[in-house]
C-alpha positions, 0 to 999 in steps of 0.5 A: 686331973691329978698326976696320979689320975693321969697315971691311972688313966694311962695304965687303963688305956695301955698308953706307954710313955716310952711310945709317946716319947719315941713318936714325938722325938723326946726323952721318956723323962720328958713325958714322965715330967709332963705327966707328973705336972713338973714340966710343960710341953704342949706337944706332949700334953696334946699327945697324952690326952689324944691317946688317952681319949680325952682333951688337953683341958680335961687332962691338964686343967691348970695348964689349959686355963693358964694358956 
């Protein structure tokens, strides 16, 4: 899934980066960077995937295959 597809999925599922950031105790910027593929955090990736109703491997395919 590309960063643009991840953003679209979050919009469709009404998933807010700010809410995830508060829940995980990280900054919203951290969530945005992970969503855009410019940063990596297993916790953020897992939470994004869970709230969007998919798996981490499907939402972040390059990351999952490297881990």
